[in-house]
C-alpha positions as CSV (number, residue, x, y, z in Angstrom):
1,M,165.2,123.2,107.7
2,T,168.9,122.9,106.7
3,F,170.4,121.0,103.8
4,L,173.9,119.6,103.9
5,Q,173.9,119.3,100.0
6,P,171.9,122.4,99.1
7,L,173.1,122.5,95.5
8,I,171.0,119.5,94.7
9,L,167.9,121.5,95.4
10,Y,168.4,123.2,92.0
11,A,167.0,119.9,90.6
12,L,163.5,120.7,92.1
13,P,162.1,122.0,88.7
14,L,162.2,118.3,87.6
15,I,159.0,118.0,89.6
16,G,157.2,119.3,86.5
17,L,158.5,116.4,84.4
18,P,155.3,114.3,84.7
19,I,153.2,117.2,83.5
20,L,155.4,117.7,80.5
21,I,155.2,114.0,79.6
22,H,151.5,114.1,80.0
23,F,151.1,116.9,77.4
24,V,153.5,115.1,75.0
25,N,151.5,111.9,75.2
26,Q,148.2,113.8,74.7
27,N,149.4,114.9,71.2
28,R,150.8,111.6,70.0
29,H,147.5,110.3,68.3
30,R,144.9,111.8,66.1
31,T,141.2,111.1,67.0
32,V,138.7,110.0,64.3
33,H,135.0,110.2,65.3
34,W,133.1,106.9,64.6
35,A,129.3,106.9,64.8
36,A,129.1,103.3,66.2
37,T,130.9,104.5,69.4
38,M,128.9,107.7,69.8
39,F,126.5,106.2,72.4
40,L,129.3,104.5,74.3
41,L,131.3,107.7,74.5
42,Q,128.3,109.6,75.7
43,A,127.8,107.1,78.5
44,R,131.5,107.4,79.4
45,K,131.2,111.1,79.9
46,M,129.2,110.4,83.0
47,A,132.4,109.1,84.6
48,T,134.7,111.8,83.3
49,G,134.8,113.7,86.6
50,M,136.1,110.8,88.6
51,A,138.5,109.9,85.9
52,R,140.0,113.4,85.8
53,L,140.4,113.3,89.6
54,R,142.2,110.0,89.3
55,Y,144.5,111.4,86.7
56,L,145.3,114.4,88.8
57,L,146.1,112.1,91.8
58,I,148.4,110.0,89.6
59,M,150.2,113.1,88.4
60,L,150.6,114.4,92.0
61,A,152.0,111.0,93.1
62,R,154.6,111.1,90.4
63,M,155.6,114.6,91.3
64,L,155.9,113.6,94.9
65,V,158.2,110.7,93.9
66,I,160.6,113.1,92.2
67,A,160.4,115.7,95.1
68,G,161.1,113.0,97.7
69,L,164.1,111.8,95.8
70,V,165.6,115.3,95.4
71,F,165.1,116.2,99.1
72,A,166.5,112.9,100.3
73,V,169.7,113.2,98.2
74,S,170.1,116.8,99.5
75,R,170.4,115.5,103.1
76,P,168.0,117.7,105.0
77,M,168.4,118.3,108.7
78,S,165.6,119.3,111.1
79,G,166.3,122.1,113.6
80,G,169.0,123.6,111.5
81,W,170.2,126.1,114.1
82,L,173.7,126.4,112.7
83,G,172.4,128.5,109.8
84,V,174.0,126.3,107.1
85,T,171.5,127.4,104.5
86,V,171.7,127.9,100.8
87,G,173.5,131.2,101.5
88,G,176.4,129.3,103.1
89,A,177.8,128.7,106.5
90,A,179.2,131.3,108.9
91,D,182.9,132.2,108.5
92,T,183.5,132.0,112.2
93,V,181.6,130.1,115.0
94,I,182.3,131.3,118.5
95,V,181.3,129.1,121.5
96,V,180.8,131.0,124.8
97,L,180.8,128.3,127.5
98,D,179.4,128.8,131.0
99,R,181.6,126.6,133.3
100,S,180.0,127.8,136.5
101,A,179.0,125.5,139.4
102,S,175.3,125.6,138.5
103,M,176.0,124.1,135.1
104,E,177.1,120.9,136.8
105,E,173.6,119.9,137.6
106,Q,173.0,116.4,136.2
107,D,170.2,114.4,134.7
108,A,169.5,111.3,136.8
109,G,169.1,109.1,133.8
110,S,172.2,109.9,131.8
111,N,174.5,111.3,134.6
112,E,175.4,114.1,132.2
113,S,175.6,117.6,133.4
114,K,174.1,120.6,131.6
115,R,177.5,121.6,130.4
116,Q,178.3,118.2,129.0
117,V,174.9,117.9,127.2
118,A,175.3,121.3,125.7
119,L,178.9,120.6,124.4
120,R,177.9,117.1,123.1
121,K,174.9,118.3,121.1
122,L,176.8,121.3,119.8
123,S,179.7,119.2,118.7
124,D,177.4,116.7,117.0
125,L,175.6,119.5,115.2
126,M,178.8,121.0,113.8
127,Q,180.3,117.6,112.8
128,N,177.1,116.7,111.0
129,A,177.1,120.0,109.2
130,G,180.6,119.4,108.0
131,T,181.3,123.2,107.5
132,S,184.7,124.7,107.3
133,S,183.9,127.6,109.7
134,Q,186.7,128.7,112.1
135,L,185.7,127.5,115.6
136,V,186.7,129.6,118.6
137,L,186.0,128.8,122.3
138,F,185.6,131.4,125.1
139,D,185.1,129.7,128.5
140,S,184.0,131.5,131.7
141,A,186.9,130.2,133.8
142,T,189.8,131.6,131.7
143,G,188.0,134.1,129.5
144,Q,190.6,133.6,126.8
145,P,189.9,132.7,123.1
146,L,191.0,129.3,122.0
147,K,191.0,128.3,118.3
148,L,189.8,124.7,117.8
149,E,190.8,122.5,114.8
150,S,187.5,120.7,114.8
151,A,184.2,120.4,116.6
152,V,185.5,117.1,118.2
153,N,187.6,119.2,120.5
154,L,184.5,120.6,122.1
155,T,184.2,117.5,124.2
156,D,187.9,116.6,125.1
157,L,189.7,119.7,126.2
158,P,190.7,120.8,129.7
159,E,189.2,124.2,129.0
160,I,185.7,122.7,128.9
161,E,185.8,120.8,132.2
162,G,183.4,121.8,135.0
163,T,184.5,124.2,137.7
164,A,183.0,125.6,141.0
165,T,183.3,129.2,139.9
166,T,180.7,131.7,138.8
167,A,180.5,133.0,135.2
168,D,180.8,136.6,134.1
169,I,178.9,136.5,130.9
170,P,179.0,140.3,130.1
171,A,182.8,140.2,130.4
172,L,183.0,137.2,128.1
173,L,180.8,138.8,125.5
174,Q,182.9,142.0,125.7
175,S,186.0,139.8,125.0
176,V,184.0,138.3,122.1
177,A,183.2,141.7,120.7
178,E,186.9,142.7,120.9
179,Y,187.9,139.5,119.2
180,I,185.5,140.1,116.3
181,A,186.7,143.6,115.8
182,T,190.3,142.7,116.0
183,N,190.2,139.7,113.7
184,Q,187.5,140.9,111.3
185,T,185.7,137.5,111.5
186,G,183.1,138.1,108.8
187,R,179.8,136.3,109.2
188,T,179.9,135.1,112.8
189,D,177.6,132.8,114.8
190,I,177.9,133.1,118.6
191,W,176.7,130.2,120.6
192,V,176.2,130.9,124.3
193,C,175.9,127.7,126.4
194,S,174.4,128.7,129.7
195,D,171.7,128.1,132.3
196,L,170.8,131.8,132.2
197,R,171.3,132.3,135.9
198,Q,170.8,136.0,136.8
199,N,174.0,136.2,138.9
200,D,176.1,135.1,135.9
201,W,174.5,137.5,133.4
202,N,174.1,140.6,135.7
203,P,171.4,142.2,133.5
204,D,171.4,145.4,135.5
205,G,175.2,145.9,135.0
206,G,176.5,148.8,132.9
207,R,178.4,146.7,130.3
208,W,175.4,145.6,128.2
209,P,175.0,148.9,126.4
210,V,178.7,148.9,125.5
211,I,178.4,145.3,124.1
212,R,175.4,146.3,122.1
213,R,177.1,149.3,120.6
214,Q,180.1,147.2,119.7
215,L,178.1,144.6,117.8
216,E,175.0,146.3,116.5
217,G,177.0,148.1,113.7
218,R,178.3,144.8,112.4
219,E,176.5,142.7,109.8
220,G,176.3,138.9,109.9
221,I,176.4,138.6,113.8
222,R,173.9,136.0,115.1
223,F,173.5,134.8,118.7
224,Y,172.2,131.4,119.6
225,L,171.4,130.9,123.3
226,L,171.5,127.2,124.1
227,S,169.9,127.4,127.5
228,Y,169.3,124.8,130.2
229,T,167.0,126.6,132.7
230,E,165.2,123.7,134.2
231,L,166.0,123.2,137.9
232,A,166.3,119.9,139.7
233,P,163.5,120.3,142.4
234,E,165.1,118.0,145.0
235,N,168.6,119.4,144.7
236,L,170.1,120.6,148.0
237,A,172.9,123.1,148.6
238,V,174.8,123.6,151.8
239,S,177.0,126.5,153.0
240,V,178.3,127.9,156.2
241,S,179.3,131.5,157.2
242,G,180.5,133.4,160.2
243,V,182.9,130.6,161.2
244,H,185.0,131.5,164.2
245,R,186.5,130.0,167.3
246,R,185.3,131.1,170.7
247,V,186.8,130.4,174.1
248,T,184.4,129.2,176.8
249,E,184.7,128.2,180.4
250,D,184.9,124.5,179.5
251,G,187.4,124.9,176.6
252,A,186.6,126.2,173.2
253,E,183.9,125.9,170.6
254,L,183.4,126.5,166.9
255,V,180.5,128.8,166.0
256,M,179.0,128.9,162.5
257,D,175.8,129.7,160.7
258,L,174.6,126.7,158.7
259,K,172.3,127.1,155.7
260,I,170.7,124.4,153.5
261,T,168.7,125.5,150.5
262,R,166.2,123.3,148.5
263,Q,165.4,124.3,145.0
264,A,161.9,122.8,145.1
265,A,159.2,125.3,146.2
266,S,157.5,122.8,148.6
267,N,156.5,122.9,152.2
268,D,156.7,119.1,152.5
269,P,159.3,118.3,155.2
270,V,162.3,116.3,154.3
271,R,164.9,114.8,156.6
272,V,168.5,115.1,155.5
273,P,171.7,113.7,157.2
274,V,174.3,116.4,157.5
275,T,177.9,115.3,158.0
276,F,180.4,117.6,159.9
277,V,184.1,116.9,159.3
278,I,186.3,118.7,161.9
279,D,190.1,118.2,161.5
280,G,189.3,114.7,159.9
281,A,186.8,113.6,162.6
282,R,183.4,112.9,161.2
283,S,180.0,113.2,162.8
284,T,176.4,113.1,161.3
285,Q,173.4,114.9,162.4
286,E,169.9,114.6,160.9
287,V,168.0,117.8,160.2
288,E,164.5,118.5,158.9
289,I,163.9,121.0,156.1
290,T,160.5,122.6,155.7
291,G,160.1,125.0,152.9
292,T,162.9,126.1,150.6
293,Q,165.7,126.4,153.2
294,L,166.9,125.6,156.7
295,L,168.9,128.1,158.7
296,K,170.7,127.4,161.9
297,N,172.4,130.5,163.3
298,G,175.1,130.0,165.9
299,H,175.5,126.3,165.4
300,L,178.0,125.1,168.0
301,I,180.7,122.4,167.7
302,P,182.9,121.6,170.8
303,L,186.6,122.0,170.3
304,D,189.7,121.2,172.4
305,R,191.2,124.2,174.1
306,E,194.5,123.4,172.4
307,A,192.9,123.4,168.9
308,T,193.6,127.0,168.1
309,S,193.3,126.5,164.3
310,G,192.1,123.9,162.0
311,W,189.8,123.0,159.1
312,G,186.4,121.4,158.5
313,R,183.8,120.6,155.9
314,V,180.0,120.2,155.9
315,E,178.6,117.6,153.6
316,L,175.2,116.5,152.2
317,P,174.2,113.2,150.5
318,A,174.7,113.0,146.7
319,D,172.0,114.6,144.5
320,A,171.6,116.3,141.1
321,N,174.5,118.7,141.6
322,S,177.6,117.4,143.4
323,S,179.3,120.9,143.3
324,D,177.0,122.3,146.0
325,N,176.9,119.3,148.3
326,S,179.9,120.3,150.5
327,Y,181.4,123.5,151.9
328,G,184.8,123.8,153.5
329,F,186.0,126.2,156.1
330,V,189.1,127.0,158.2
331,Y,189.3,128.6,161.6
332,A,191.9,130.2,163.8
333,E,192.0,132.5,166.8
334,S,189.9,135.5,166.0
335,A,191.8,138.5,164.7
336,V,190.9,142.1,165.2
337,Q,188.8,143.5,162.3
338,R,190.3,147.0,161.9
339,T,188.7,149.7,159.8
340,T,190.5,152.9,158.9
341,I,188.3,155.9,158.0
342,I,189.6,158.8,156.0
343,S,187.2,161.8,156.3
344,D,187.4,165.6,156.7
345,Q,183.7,165.8,157.9
346,P,183.5,164.9,161.7
347,A,179.7,164.2,161.6
348,V,180.1,161.7,158.7
349,A,183.2,160.1,160.2
350,Q,181.3,159.5,163.5
351,Y,178.5,157.6,161.8
352,L,181.0,155.6,159.8
353,R,183.0,154.8,162.9
354,I,180.0,153.5,164.9
355,A,178.9,151.2,162.1
356,A,182.3,149.8,161.6
357,A,183.3,149.4,165.2
358,T,180.1,147.6,166.3
359,S,180.6,144.0,165.7
360,S,177.7,141.9,164.3
361,T,179.1,138.7,165.7
362,R,179.8,137.9,169.3
363,G,183.4,137.1,169.9
364,I,184.7,139.2,167.0
365,N,186.5,142.4,168.0
366,C,186.0,145.3,165.6
367,V,188.1,148.5,165.8
368,A,187.6,151.7,163.8
369,E,190.1,154.6,163.6
370,V,189.4,158.0,162.0
371,L,192.1,160.0,160.1
372,S,191.9,163.2,158.1
373,S,192.9,163.3,154.5
374,T,196.2,165.0,155.5
375,Q,197.0,162.0,157.7
376,A,196.4,159.4,155.0
377,A,200.1,158.5,155.0
378,A,199.7,157.1,158.5
379,I,197.1,154.4,157.4
380,P,198.1,151.1,159.0
381,W,198.0,149.2,155.7
382,K,198.9,145.7,157.0
383,E,196.5,145.7,160.0
384,S,193.5,147.2,158.3
385,A,190.8,144.9,156.9
386,M,188.8,147.8,155.3
387,I,189.4,151.4,154.4
388,I,186.5,153.8,154.2
389,W,187.5,156.9,152.1
390,Q,185.2,160.0,152.5
391,A,187.6,162.7,151.1
392,P,188.8,163.8,147.7
393,L,190.1,160.8,145.8
394,P,193.8,160.3,146.3
395,T,196.6,160.4,143.7
396,G,200.2,159.4,143.6
397,V,201.6,157.1,146.2
398,I,198.4,156.8,148.3
399,A,196.5,155.8,145.1
400,S,199.0,153.1,144.4
401,Q,198.8,151.9,148.0
402,L,195.0,151.7,147.7
403,S,195.4,149.5,144.6
404,E,197.8,147.2,146.4
405,F,195.4,147.1,149.3
406,A,192.5,146.0,147.1
407,A,194.7,143.5,145.3
408,S,195.5,141.8,148.6
409,G,191.8,140.9,148.9
410,R,190.7,143.6,151.3
411,S,187.8,146.0,151.1
412,I,187.6,149.7,150.2
413,L,184.4,151.8,150.5
414,F,184.3,155.2,148.9
415,F,181.9,158.0,149.9
416,P,181.7,161.3,148.1
417,P,183.6,164.2,149.7
418,E,182.0,167.6,150.5
419,L,183.7,169.2,147.4
420,P,184.4,166.6,144.6
421,D,187.3,167.3,142.3
422,G,188.4,165.7,139.1
423,N,190.6,163.0,140.7
424,S,189.9,159.4,139.9
425,A,190.5,156.0,141.6
426,F,190.1,152.6,140.1
427,G,189.0,154.2,136.8
428,F,186.1,156.1,138.4
429,R,185.5,159.7,139.7
430,W,182.8,161.7,141.4
431,T,180.7,164.1,139.4
432,S,179.0,166.8,141.4
433,W,176.3,167.0,144.1
434,E,172.7,167.2,142.9
435,S,169.5,167.5,144.9
436,A,166.4,165.4,144.5
437,P,163.9,167.2,142.2
438,G,161.2,169.1,144.1
439,D,160.5,168.1,147.7
440,K,160.2,164.4,147.0
441,P,163.4,162.4,147.9
442,L,164.8,159.8,145.5
443,A,164.0,156.1,146.3
444,V,165.9,152.9,145.6
445,T,164.0,151.0,143.0
446,R,166.3,148.0,142.4
447,W,169.0,146.4,144.4
448,R,170.9,143.1,144.0
449,T,169.4,140.6,146.5
450,D,171.3,137.4,145.5
451,A,174.8,138.3,146.4
452,D,177.2,141.0,147.8
453,V,176.6,143.5,150.5
454,L,172.9,144.1,149.8
455,A,171.9,140.4,149.5
456,N,169.0,139.0,151.4
457,S,169.5,137.9,155.0
458,Q,170.3,134.3,155.7
459,S,166.6,133.7,156.4
460,G,165.7,135.0,152.9
461,T,164.4,138.3,154.1
462,P,165.4,141.2,151.8
463,L,167.0,144.3,153.3
464,P,164.7,147.4,153.5
465,A,166.7,149.2,150.8
466,G,163.4,150.4,149.2
467,Q,162.6,152.4,152.4
468,L,165.7,154.7,152.0
469,D,165.2,158.4,151.2
470,I,168.0,160.0,149.2
471,H,168.1,163.8,149.2
472,Q,171.5,164.5,147.8
473,V,173.4,162.4,145.2
474,C,177.0,162.7,143.9
475,S,177.1,160.2,141.0
476,V,180.1,158.2,140.0
477,E,181.3,157.9,136.4
478,S,183.8,155.8,134.6
479,T,186.7,157.9,133.3
480,V,187.1,155.4,130.4
481,A,183.4,155.7,129.4
482,A,183.5,159.4,129.7
483,S,186.6,159.8,127.5
484,S,185.1,157.3,124.9
485,A,181.8,159.2,124.8
486,S,183.5,162.4,124.0
487,S,185.7,161.1,121.2
488,A,183.8,158.2,119.6
489,A,181.1,158.7,117.0
490,E,178.6,156.7,119.0
491,G,179.0,159.1,121.9
492,S,175.6,160.6,121.0
493,A,174.0,157.5,122.4
494,V,175.3,158.4,125.8
495,A,174.4,162.1,125.5
496,G,170.7,161.2,125.7
497,N,171.0,160.4,129.4
498,E,170.7,163.1,132.1
499,S,174.4,162.8,132.9
500,S,177.3,160.5,132.6
501,G,176.5,159.3,136.1
502,D,173.7,157.1,134.6
503,A,173.9,153.6,136.1
504,S,173.7,152.0,132.7
505,E,176.9,153.6,131.5
506,L,179.4,152.0,133.8
507,P,181.3,149.4,131.6
508,S,183.5,148.0,134.4
509,A,181.2,148.0,137.4
510,S,178.2,146.3,138.8
511,V,175.4,148.5,140.1
512,L,174.2,146.9,143.4
513,A,171.5,149.6,144.1
514,Q,169.8,151.9,141.6
515,L,167.7,155.0,142.2
516,D,164.5,155.8,140.5
517,N,166.3,158.3,138.3
518,R,168.5,155.5,137.0
519,R,171.5,156.7,138.9
520,G,173.5,154.2,140.8
521,L,173.4,154.5,144.6
522,L,175.9,151.7,145.3
523,T,178.4,150.5,142.7
524,R,181.0,147.8,142.9
525,V,184.1,148.1,140.7
526,L,185.0,144.9,139.1
527,T,188.5,144.0,140.2
528,E,190.3,140.7,140.2
529,Q,190.9,140.8,144.0
530,G,189.3,142.6,146.9
531,A,186.0,144.6,147.0
532,V,185.9,148.2,145.9
533,Y,182.6,150.1,146.4
534,F,181.3,153.6,145.6
535,C,178.3,154.9,147.6
536,S,176.8,158.0,145.9
537,T,175.6,159.7,149.1
538,I,176.7,160.1,152.7
539,P,175.1,159.1,156.1
540,V,173.9,162.4,157.4
541,P,170.2,163.5,157.7
542,S,170.6,166.3,155.2
543,H,171.7,163.9,152.4
544,S,170.0,160.5,153.2
545,S,168.2,158.3,155.7
546,L,171.1,155.9,155.9
547,V,171.4,156.5,159.6
548,S,167.8,157.0,160.6
549,N,166.9,153.8,158.7
550,G,170.2,152.2,159.6
551,V,169.7,148.5,158.8
552,V,170.9,148.8,155.3
553,F,173.8,151.1,156.2
554,Y,175.0,148.9,159.1
555,V,174.7,145.6,157.2
556,M,176.5,147.1,154.2
557,I,179.4,148.2,156.3
558,Q,179.7,145.0,158.3
559,R,179.6,142.8,155.2
560,A,182.2,144.8,153.4
561,L,184.3,144.6,156.6
562,A,183.9,140.8,156.8
563,Q,185.0,140.4,153.2
564,G,188.2,142.4,153.9
565,A,188.8,140.6,157.1
566,G,188.8,137.3,155.2
567,A,192.1,138.3,153.6
568,L,193.8,138.7,157.1
569,G,194.6,136.4,159.9
570,Q,195.7,132.7,159.8
571,A,192.4,131.4,158.4
572,R,191.1,132.7,155.1
573,N,188.0,131.7,153.2
574,L,188.2,132.4,149.5
575,E,185.9,131.9,146.4
576,C,186.8,129.7,143.5
577,G,188.0,131.9,140.6
578,S,189.1,134.8,142.8
579,L,192.7,133.6,142.9
580,A,195.4,133.9,140.3
581,S,195.9,130.6,138.5
582,Q,199.4,130.1,140.1
583,A,198.6,131.3,143.6
584,A,197.8,127.9,145.1
585,N,200.6,125.9,143.5
586,N,202.8,125.9,146.6
587,W,200.0,125.2,149.0
588,K,199.7,121.8,150.7
589,P,196.3,120.0,150.5
590,V,195.1,119.0,154.0
591,D,192.7,116.2,153.0
592,D,192.3,113.5,150.3
593,L,189.5,115.4,148.5
594,T,191.7,118.4,148.0
595,A,194.7,116.3,147.1
596,A,192.7,114.7,144.2
597,V,192.4,118.1,142.5
598,M,195.0,118.8,139.8
599,V,197.5,121.6,140.6
600,S,196.4,123.6,137.5
601,R,192.8,123.5,138.7
602,R,193.2,124.5,142.4
603,S,192.0,128.0,141.9
604,L,188.8,126.7,140.1
605,M,187.8,123.9,142.4
606,P,186.9,123.6,146.1
607,G,189.7,122.7,148.5
608,I,191.4,123.2,151.8
609,F,195.1,124.1,151.9
610,A,197.8,124.9,154.3
611,G,200.2,127.7,153.4
612,D,203.4,128.7,155.3
613,E,201.4,130.2,158.2
614,T,197.9,130.3,157.0
615,L,195.0,127.9,156.3
616,F,192.9,128.5,153.1
617,A,189.4,127.2,152.3
618,I,188.3,127.7,148.7
619,N,184.6,127.3,148.0
620,R,182.1,128.0,145.2
621,P,180.6,131.5,145.2
622,L,177.3,131.4,147.2
623,A,175.5,133.3,144.4
624,E,175.6,130.0,142.4
625,D,173.1,128.6,144.9
626,T,170.4,131.0,143.8
627,G,168.0,129.7,141.1
628,S,166.9,133.0,139.6
629,V,166.7,132.6,135.8
630,L,166.5,135.4,133.2
631,S,163.0,135.9,131.6
632,D,162.4,136.4,127.9
633,E,161.7,140.1,128.6
634,V,165.0,140.6,130.4
635,L,166.9,138.9,127.5
636,Q,165.1,141.2,125.1
637,S,166.3,144.2,127.0
638,I,169.8,142.8,127.2
639,F,170.2,142.0,123.4
640,G,168.1,144.9,122.1
641,E,168.3,144.9,118.3
642,L,170.9,142.2,118.1
643,D,169.9,139.0,116.1
644,Y,169.4,136.3,118.7
645,T,167.6,133.0,119.0
646,I,166.7,131.1,122.2
647,I,167.0,127.3,122.1
648,N,165.5,125.9,125.2
649,D,166.9,122.4,125.8
650,Q,166.8,119.9,128.7
651,T,169.4,117.5,129.9
652,D,166.9,114.6,129.8
653,S,165.9,115.4,126.2
654,G,167.0,112.7,123.8
655,S,166.6,114.9,120.7
656,E,169.5,116.5,119.0
657,L,169.9,120.1,118.0
658,A,169.7,119.0,114.3
659,S,169.4,115.5,112.8
660,E,169.2,114.2,109.2
661,I,165.7,113.4,108.1
662,W,166.4,112.0,104.6
663,R,164.8,108.7,105.6
664,A,161.4,110.5,106.0
665,F,161.6,111.7,102.4
666,L,162.5,108.2,101.1
667,I,159.5,106.8,102.9
668,L,157.4,109.6,101.3
669,M,158.8,108.6,97.9
670,I,157.9,104.9,98.5
671,V,154.4,105.8,99.6
672,A,153.9,108.0,96.5
673,L,155.1,105.1,94.2
674,L,152.6,102.7,95.8
675,A,149.8,105.3,95.5
676,E,150.7,105.8,91.8
677,A,150.6,102.1,91.2
678,L,147.2,101.6,92.8
679,L,145.7,104.6,90.9
680,C,147.0,103.2,87.6
681,V,145.0,100.0,88.0
682,P,142.3,100.4,85.3
683,E,138.7,100.3,86.4
684,R,136.2,97.8,84.9
685,S,134.7,100.4,82.6
686,E,138.1,101.3,81.3
687,K,138.7,97.6,80.4
688,V,135.4,97.7,78.4
689,L,136.2,100.9,76.6
690,S,139.8,100.2,75.9
691,P,139.4,98.0,72.7
692,I,136.8,100.4,71.4
693,R,139.0,103.4,72.0
694,S,141.8,101.7,70.1
695,A,139.6,100.9,67.2
696,S,138.5,104.5,67.0
697,V,142.0,105.8,66.5
698,S,143.5,105.4,63.0
């Protein structure tokens, strides 16, 4: 319980006042024994037990009256999560807001989203508390700190509006830790408003140990997780992939893979009208969903032969979350998906070339070219969609060109060379080759199934990554983490691992696949644009079963290639939040829905645009469609020894985070007064003995 006027609680010792008055009154008169009353007094002793009980109840009622008055005046609040206790409020309150697409799920009764409910309740709590704490907002869309003048601003700022992006909670909390260290915020309460989706929190990533080390040494840091994990069972989400134009004998057609996901785990069939909008023309087709999803691979839509490029959208009826009811796309004549392979080992290069040159989609032309490390200057940078680098990491001009290549949105996949050196790329470097202990190969124990190149297939079937055998591993390490570990005092915490290649020690990367010795097999470097991967083994039988058990290897290569190809050609499909804030300012909206989006929010919201020579479709990240929520055990592993409290709330809950309950204490005081009045009514025997008792006292 929290009190808004805690100083008044110092008046609680007044509860003993009725007892003091009782003892004072007991010594006011001197008793004189009178023989005539001896028999009456002896008879009265038979009722002494009940009388004493009545006196005790009267005393208790009077004490409750005083206690009720003191508590009511001190303005108590139930559910006092803000920590405004007798010790005082926090010096700084930091609000970490998840503005991802999944937070836009609404309650049918109030039409408020999870994000809106969290902000409203948090704002009411802080306003009722009336504290003078410095309020700072960190939102997932901008990641920048914003100081607020009052809690009222939590509900009326552009920085709190919903988006169709994903949230990077570890990156936000790293920024929070840096802000606390830089500004010396003192006692700090950190409120995290989120739906605890696994894709937003990335519990297997390497940044959580760094966050814990930054905050565990500071006193007065408290976390409050205001979570909204309940899922709307009937919510549907639609997406399309593999959209391309194909020429036929009769003209042309648009080919796509359609996917509709239902959050409810039910096998009851449901019929849903799906609307297809192609270049402004609308058509509706009714489909039936059985189970949790519907998948239609190779869905065909006829096109005019002259329609060489255009745009479209797939729409579902309105439901609990409007942010996943539509998915836009653009199409154009298929461009060649070119991969350039840099390798000095012919056997490895051959396997890589076959996987990259074998298209997974009919009508898409894939080309792969192999160059040695001495020929790297001849890389066709403009035409390549992906670069596979299996050679010593480059330096100088080539390294700069690789950075520009990734910044343009294309893919880079690094494999370890035969003889690793100390060079680094994108802040990472190879360690050294190590063999699996004994005769038993290493196995993949965990891999990310909700997004990226190892995600489940469109039918929901996981890739057989657990069947891979890894015989030789060349781990990757962060050069930043390595230098910090050698110079910082807390470096001893890192030294306990087998090597710096431990998957949990990569502060700026996401481990997509992890081996049973806690090393990362596949790691994605976190960059603003493009996809940069490090694979810690090579596809030859002496090192791994990537080729003999080739499904994972082939899918990984093709998905990385598709990501890179999305940044080429005249039709590009992008994710919300992946663009710089000013990138879409000069683009022209092609439909009314896109035109309604403010220019400053174009990179955060879905839309279809036309550039000078290119069409762009911006959509929510598909990882937002997954409903995986963090368990209490995972949260415990994330926060470790940090002080945190989980507040599970619901959008349809009418209760506030904290509300004043002084009325309850006033009612208690009134009830105590009535009880005291009833107990003071003298019994019949008391009425008889009263004159005699008065006469016996001189």
